[in-house]
N, C-alpha and C positions, 0 to 999 in steps of 0.2 A: 595719384599713383596709377600709373599705367598697367594693365592686366594682359598677358597676351591668354586668351581660349584657345584650348586644342582644337584642331579640325578632325580628329578621330578619336573616337572611344571603343572599347570593346565591350562587349554584353555577354556576360555570365549569367547562367540560370543553374542553380543548383550545382556549384563547380564544374560546368560545362560551359565551353565559350561557343555560344549561339551564334555570334557573330561580329560585325566591326558596324558601326555608322560613321559616314562620312559627313561633315557641312558643308553645304554649298547654298547660294543663295535664296533658294526655297525651303530650306529647314535639313534634315538628315535622311540620307539613302542608306539604306539597309544591305551588307552583303554577308549573305550566309557562311558559315565556317564549317557547317554539320548539317548532314542531308533533313534532320528534325524540323529546321529552321527555312529550311529550301522555300517553304509558301512564303515568305518575308521577302526575298531577295527581289532588290530592286527598289522595294517599296519607299515612298517618301512618307517621312514624317517631321510634323512640326518642331518637336522637342526632341531630345535625346530620352526622357523619361516616356512620352510617347513609346518609341519604338522599343524599350525593355518593357512593359506594358504587354507591348504585342508578343515579344518574344515569350513572355510569363505564360502570356493566355494558350501560345501554341504548346508547349511545355505540358501546361495543367490540362487542357483537351484530348492530348495523347496519352496522359500518366490516367484520365478517366476510362479512355477507349479500352486500354489494355487492362485497367481493372475492372470495367463490365464485361469484357471478352474472357477474363479467368473465372469469373461467377458463373457464367452462363451454361458452363460446360457440365 
């Protein structure tokens, strides 16, 4: 049986739409849908899972920074 793979996926991190990835001949390209994830804009990933991991890392890093600033004062 032949199955068609989607060409685009939405990546959500903690109920936030981080962005959309689209498939091309080299893998997946990330398009940010929220400022928090703009550092990933246009980046190419080998897989959808790699793009999701990168978005989770951005979210985690921002959360760590926000928490350390709260406790620094």
